[in-house]
C-alpha positions as CSV (number, residue, x, y, z in Angstrom):
1,P,91.4,106.2,115.3
2,F,88.9,108.1,117.5
3,M,90.0,106.3,120.6
4,R,93.7,107.0,119.9
5,V,93.1,110.8,120.0
6,S,90.8,110.8,123.0
7,D,91.8,111.7,126.5
8,F,89.6,109.0,128.0
9,V,86.8,106.6,127.0
10,V,83.4,106.4,128.6
11,I,81.6,103.0,128.5
12,P,78.1,103.4,130.1
13,S,77.0,99.8,129.6
14,R,74.4,98.1,131.7
15,F,75.1,94.6,130.4
16,E,78.5,93.5,129.2
17,G,80.7,90.4,129.0
18,L,84.4,91.0,129.0
19,S,84.3,94.4,127.3
20,T,86.3,94.5,124.1
21,V,86.0,98.3,124.0
22,A,87.4,98.6,127.5
23,T,90.2,96.1,126.7
24,E,91.1,98.0,123.6
25,A,91.1,101.3,125.5
26,L,93.5,99.8,128.1
27,I,95.8,98.5,125.3
28,L,96.0,102.0,123.9
29,G,96.7,103.4,127.4
30,K,93.4,105.2,127.7
31,T,91.6,105.9,131.0
32,V,88.2,104.3,131.0
33,V,85.1,105.5,132.9
34,V,82.7,102.7,133.2
35,T,79.5,101.5,135.0
36,P,79.7,98.5,137.3
37,C,78.5,95.8,134.9
38,S,79.9,92.3,134.6
39,G,83.5,92.1,133.5
40,M,84.6,95.6,134.5
41,C,85.9,94.7,138.0
42,E,87.9,91.9,136.4
43,L,89.4,94.4,134.0
44,L,89.8,97.4,136.3
45,G,90.0,96.0,139.8
46,D,88.4,98.3,142.4
47,S,88.8,101.4,140.2
48,E,92.6,100.6,140.2
49,F,93.0,100.8,136.4
50,G,90.0,102.9,135.5
51,L,87.1,104.7,137.1
52,I,84.0,102.6,137.9
53,T,81.1,104.9,138.5
54,E,77.6,104.5,139.9
55,D,75.2,103.1,137.2
56,S,73.3,106.3,136.6
57,V,73.5,109.4,134.5
58,S,74.6,111.4,137.6
59,G,77.2,108.7,138.4
60,I,78.7,108.8,134.9
61,Y,78.6,112.6,134.9
62,S,80.4,112.7,138.3
63,G,83.1,110.4,137.0
64,I,83.7,112.4,133.9
65,K,83.7,115.7,135.9
66,K,86.1,114.2,138.4
67,L,88.6,113.5,135.6
68,L,88.1,116.9,133.9
69,D,88.5,118.7,137.2
70,D,91.6,116.8,138.3
71,P,94.3,116.5,135.6
72,E,96.6,114.7,137.9
73,L,94.0,112.0,138.5
74,L,93.7,111.5,134.7
75,V,97.5,111.2,134.4
76,R,97.5,108.5,137.2
77,Y,94.7,106.6,135.6
78,T,96.3,106.9,132.2
79,S,99.5,105.5,133.6
80,A,97.6,102.6,135.3
81,A,95.7,101.9,132.1
82,E,99.0,101.7,130.2
83,Q,100.3,99.1,132.7
84,R,97.1,97.1,132.7
85,G,97.0,97.2,128.9
86,K,100.3,95.4,128.7
87,S,98.7,92.3,130.1
88,F,96.7,92.0,127.0
89,M,99.5,92.3,124.5
90,R,99.8,89.4,122.1
91,G,103.1,87.9,123.5
92,V,101.8,88.0,127.1
93,V,98.5,86.3,126.1
94,L,100.3,83.7,124.0
95,D,102.7,82.9,126.9
96,Q,99.8,82.5,129.3
97,T,97.9,80.3,126.9
98,E,100.9,78.1,126.3
99,T,101.5,77.8,130.0
100,F,97.9,76.8,130.6
101,F,97.9,74.2,127.9
102,F,101.3,72.7,128.4
103,D,101.8,73.0,132.1
104,E,98.3,73.0,133.7
105,L,96.6,70.6,131.4
106,G,99.7,68.5,131.1
107,K,99.7,68.0,134.9
108,K,96.0,67.0,134.8
109,C,96.4,64.6,131.9
110,S,99.5,62.9,133.4
111,N,97.6,62.5,136.7
112,S,94.6,60.8,135.1
């Protein structure tokens, strides 16, 4: 409920796998401000779907300030987050999983 009413989500992790919090924020169409720990580039590209800052207090501060000072940037990131979040919707993930198991693994099994 807190994430739903927020303007953006800050995730200042130093160590992370594939961040569930960042994924949930994207699904909700929330801009994320993150540090460059593992998994974030896979989720956000090169700051394409969220803002990846320097891994420091001043880096995180600069990222937050950048969004607060430029409302248009926040709108662009929010729109990008909404688009990226769609790739994690249940139907999309189920289709990708089925394709992997039935098409990709099926090809490998039939060639063995």
